[in-house]
N, C-alpha and C positions, 0 to 999 in steps of 0.2 A: 635089417628089415626082415620081418617074419613073412611066412607064406601068404597070409591074408593081405598084408600090405603090398607084396609083390603082385598079387592077383589084381588088386585095385589099381595099382600103378599101371600095369599092363593094359587094363581095360581103358584107362584114361589115355594111354598112348594110342591105342587103336582108335578111340573116339576122335582124338585130335587129328590124326592122320586121315581118317575116312570122312568124318562129318565136317571138320573145319578145314580140311585140305591143306594142312600144314606140311611142309617138306620134312624129310628125315632129319635134316639139320635143325630145323626149327623145333621139332618135337624133342630132339636130343638136348638142345640148349635149355629147354624147360626142366629137364630131368637130370641134367649133367651126365648125359650119355653120348657116346659117339654115334655117328650115322650108322655104322655097322651094327652096333648093339640094338639100335631101334629097328633096323632091318631084320635082325634075327628074331626080335620079339614079334614083329608083324608076321614074319614067315611062320613061326610057331602057332600064331593065332589064325593062320590060313588066309591072311590078307594079301592080295596081289599088289605088287608095287606099280605105281603109276610111271608113265614115261616122264622124262625131265621136262618136256615142254608143257606137261599138264600142271606143273607146279607154279608157273608164272602168274603173278598177280595182275589183275586188270589195272589200267592206269588209275581208276577210281579207288580200288583197293590199296594200291601203293600209296596214293595221296593220303588216304585215311590212316594207314599204318604210320606214315611219316609224321602226320599231325599228332598222332598219339605218342610217338617217341618224344617229340618236342614238348608236348604237354606234361608227360611224366617227368622229364628232366627239368623243365622250367617251373611248372606250377607245383608238382608234387615233391620236387627236390631229390628225385632218385639219381643215383650215379648212372653213368653211361652203361655200365655192365648190368645194372638192375633194370634200367629202361629197355635195353636191348633184349635182355633175357625174358622179360615179360612178353615180348612180341616175337621171340625166336630169331633175333638177329645178333650178330656179334657186336662187341663193344666198338670195334673199328667201324662197322657199318652204321651203328647208331651215331658215332661221331661225324661220319660223312653226311648223314641226314641233317644234323644240327648245323654243320658248316654250310651246307647248301641253303639252309633256312636263315643263315646270318646270325645264329645264336652263339654268343661267346661261351667258351668252355670254362667251367670252374676249375680250380686246382684239382688234379686227379685225386679221386677217392673222397672228396668232400661232398657234403650234402647241403642243400639250401634248406634252412629252417622252414617248416611249413608256415603259411601265413597265420598270424595271430588274429583271432576274431575278437574285436573289442565289444564289451558289454555296454549297452546304452545306459 
């Protein structure tokens, strides 16, 4: 990754943390970085860390996130890792969401083919 790419990535990390209020772990999952690495990037950018309690999703936000995980897995055919990664949660947490929603798990690593649209 060149310097310009790193600068853009770091701006996006700050944006996700500050504007979208993602946790260090959620931001890290999107960029394949550890929480510590995200924390160092934020520190270098002069961003203050929030308290842990400030990260919690409201019940409505949690329900929306869980619905999106189910949609990505069932309708878009993403893997658990992909669906969770898009929303900053682990593969294991994505599975818990599906299990709670009563969604059957596909064979690990497999994708569901996207729906075919039939021409009239």
